[in-house]
N, C-alpha and C positions, 0 to 999 in steps of 0.2 A: 401883958402880952396876950394877944387874942388866941384863942384855942382853935387849931385847924379842924375843919369839918371834912369828913370823908364820905364820898358817895358810895352807896351800897351797890355792888355789881353782882348780878345774878348769874351764877354759872349753871348752864343746863347740864344735866346729868345724862349725856348721850355717849354711846360707845364710839371709839375711833373707827372711821370707815377707810378702807384701802382706796388709793387713787391709782388708776392704771396709767403707766408711762410707756408701755410697749407690749408686744405680743409675739409669741413664737408660733409659726405655722406648724402644721402636722409634719413630723419627720417623714412620714410615708409619702406625702405629696412632694416634698422637696427631692427626694431620691428619684422619683419618677421623672421629674422635669430634667434633672441632670442626665439621666439615661437617654431621654429623647434627644437632647442637644448633642450628646456625644455620638449617638447613632447617625444623626444627620451630618455631622462633621466627617465621620468615617466614610459615609456613602459619597459625600462630595469629593473626598480625596480619591476614592476608587474610580469614580466615573468622571473625573476632571477632563480627560481627553475628549470623551463623547460630548460633554457639556460645552467645551470650547468649540468643537466642530459644529455643534448645533447653533451656537451663537454666531459663529462666522458665516454659516450658511444663511442665517436669518438676516445678518447685516449686509452680506454680499452674495445675493442669490445667483446661481449659475443660469445664464440665459438659455431659454428653451430652444431646442433644435427644430426648425420647421420641418414638417413632414412633406416629402417630395411625392407628388401625385404619380400614379402609375403611367399616365399618358401626359407628360408635360407639354405645354404649348411651346413649339419651337420659337426661338428668338429670331427676329428678322435680322438678316445680315446687314452690316454697315454698308453704306453706299461707297463703292470704290472711288478713290481719288481720281480726278481727271488727270491722265498722263500729260506731262509737259511736252510741248511740240518739239520734235526732233527735226531740225532743218535739213539734216542729211537724208531724210526720208521724204522730202517734199518733191512731188512729181509736177513738173511744169509742162503743160501742153506745148509741143514744139510749134513755134512760129519763127519765121526768118527774123534775124536781129534780136533774138531773145536776150534778155539781160537778167542776171542773178546776182544778188548782193550777199556778201558774207561780212564777218567782223572786220577783216583786214584787207579784203580785196573785193572788187566787183568784176564779174566776167560778163562782158557785153558783146553785142553783135554776133551772137552764136548763130551761125548759118551753115547748113548742110547743102553741099552741091552734089546732086546725083549724076551730073555729067562728068565731073572730074573725080568723083568719089572722095571728097575731102570735107572736113569740118574746119571752119575758120572762126576765130574769136579773138577778143582783145581783153587782156588782163590789166586792171588798174590797181595800183597800190594805193589804198585809201588812208594809209598812215602817214606820219610826218618824217619817217626815216627809211633808209634802204632796207629792202627785204629780199632774201633769196626765196623766190616763190616756189621753187622746187621742194624746199624743205618743209613747206606747209602741207605737201602731199595731198593735193586735191585731184579728183578724177571727175571727168565728164562721163556719165553713163547714158547710153542711148537705149531706149526701150521702144517696143512696138505698141500698138494700140491696146493690146491685152496686158501691158506692163510686164512683158517678158524681156529680160536683158538681152540685147543684141551685141553690144560692144562696149568696152570701157577704154577711155582714152585718158592717159595721164595728162593733167592740165599743162604742165611745163616740163619738157624734156628736150634736150638738144637733138638736132638731126644734122645731116650733112650740110644743109642750107642755112643753119642758124649760126649766129655769132656766139663765141664761147662765153660771153658775158650776158647773154640775153635773158638768163634766169634771174639776174639781180636787177631789181627795179627800184628806182629812187622814189621817195615819198611824193605822192600826188601825180606820178607819171605812169605811162602805159606802155605795153608791148603787145604786138599782134602776132598770132601764130596760125599756121595752117597745117593740119595733120591729115594723112591719108587714112581712110577708113574702108571697111569692107563694103562691097557694092550692095549687099543685102541691107546693111545698116543705112546706106544712103537713100534707099528707095522706100523703106518701110518704117521710117522714124515716126514715133507717136508722142513720146515724152522724153524730157531731159531731166536728169538728176545731177546735181553738183554735190559730191560727197567727199568728206575729208576722212582719211584712214590713217591708222597706225599699223606697224608691222604685226601687232597682235591680232589684227583683223584678217591677215593673210592666211589662207588655208595651208596646211602642212603639205609638203611634197616629199614623197618617198623615192629615193634613188637606189639603184642596184649597185652595191659596193663590191669591190674585189677583196681579196684576202688582206690587203694592206689598208683597207678603208677608203680607197679612192673611188670616185664616181664622177659621171659627167651628165650635164644637162644640155640638150641641143635646142636652140631657138632659131627659127628661120622665117624668112619672108620671101618675096618673089626673087630677090637678087642676093640675099645674104644668108649665110649659114654660120651661126656663132656657137662655139662649143665652150661651155664653162666647166672647168675642172675643179673638183672639190677634194680635199683631204679631211676625212673625219667631219664632213658636213661644213667645212670652211673653205670659201673660195680662194684659189691660189693662182689660177691662170686662165686666160681667155684667148681663144683662137678664132679668127674671123676669116671667112672665105667669101669673096665677092666675085660675081660673074655677070657680065653683060654681053649680049650678043650684038653683033654689028647691025643686025636687021631691026633692032628695037628703036622706037622713037627717041629722039634726043640723045642718040648714042654718042655723037661728037661732043656734046656738052658734058655728058657724064664721063666720057673718056678723059677730058681735060681736068675736071674737078677731082675725080677719084685718083688720077695719077699724082696730082699736087698733094692730096692728103696722104697718099702712100709714101711719098718722099718725105713728108713732114714726120710721119710716124717712124720712119726708118732712122731718123736722127734724134729720136726721143729716148731717153734713158729707160731701159726695161722693155723696149719694143723693137721688133724687127718686122719689116714689111717688104714683100717682094711683088713687083708689078710685072705681069707677063702679058704680052700681046701676041695674038696669033691670027690666023685667017678668019676665024669665026667671031672674034671679039677680044675682050681682055679679061684677065683673071688675076685676082690679088689675094695673097695669103699674108695675114698679119698675126703675130704672136705677141701677147702682152703678159709679162711676168709681174704680177701685182705686188710682189715683195720688193720690187725696185721702182715700178712705175706708179704714178699717182692716178687717181680715178679720172677717166676722160671718156670720150666717145670714140668708138671704132666705127667710122662712117655713121650708120644710123643706130648702132647698138651701144647701150650703156655698158661700160666695163665693170662698174660697181667697185666697191672698196675691198681691200684685202679682208678675208675671213667672213664675207657676207654669207648669210644662210641661203640654202637653195630655194626656200619658199619666197624670199624677197626677190631673187633673180627671176623666178618663174612668173610671179604675179606682176611685177613691174614691166618685164619684157612683153608680156602678153598685152599689157595696157599701152604698149608702144608699137602695136601692130605685128608682133611676132607670134608664132605658134611654138610652144615649148613642150618637149617630152623627154 
């Protein structure tokens, strides 16, 4: 058996050297760092509201307020809107046979006669159904050349010569009227206005009342004197006095027609009429109790309805050729 040979290994005779696997910093440095961190934390807690406000202001800045100069330049005013045309304020230069159109009617053939002191015209219903033209409440206004109102004539109202149904006009049909006007209006006409009104447009009327609240309004023309009696500003009764002299033109014709009307009124519920003839002419007194009688005409005067206001009676009677006070 062969004998093993061994290699000689030389062992150096050096001292063992330490190997560094970590290091500790200086205890003094470490304590200073902790102190700084804690200080910053405490300050952050104390000043947190201010810090939040600063951040919010930074992210959402408040818009600056412009400085107003001491002498600001005035702004130019807006241009006013053009007012819409009001047909009720349209002035038509008067010419014979003048025609004026409105939504539901046409008033044509408007002619003023300064010999008879009358105004004539024709009202046409331009709708397809019957209309009570009086309820539309139109007025013809007569102005002079300076546009000063001379007279106002109610477009449709009954007179002693009218048929009781003449205010109701069928669709597409016409009705002609003639109204007496003042002589001044007849000779100085310049413009015509066709105006539609409501009772709100009528001026107020103040009457002298007694202790019981009763008052009267008297409206008169050349031959008629009509007294309207009110209780607490509500119409209750109408009294008409008509007088014609035998020396007046057309006395015989008026005598016959007025006597017929007086007899008719005397047989109507709520009305009494007395016809008296004497050597100078005839005289008629008619009393109408509106609590019993329906609205009608007493000769040329409108009786109006029960409880009508004084301003309505005054305005509309003056538009029918009466003077009221």
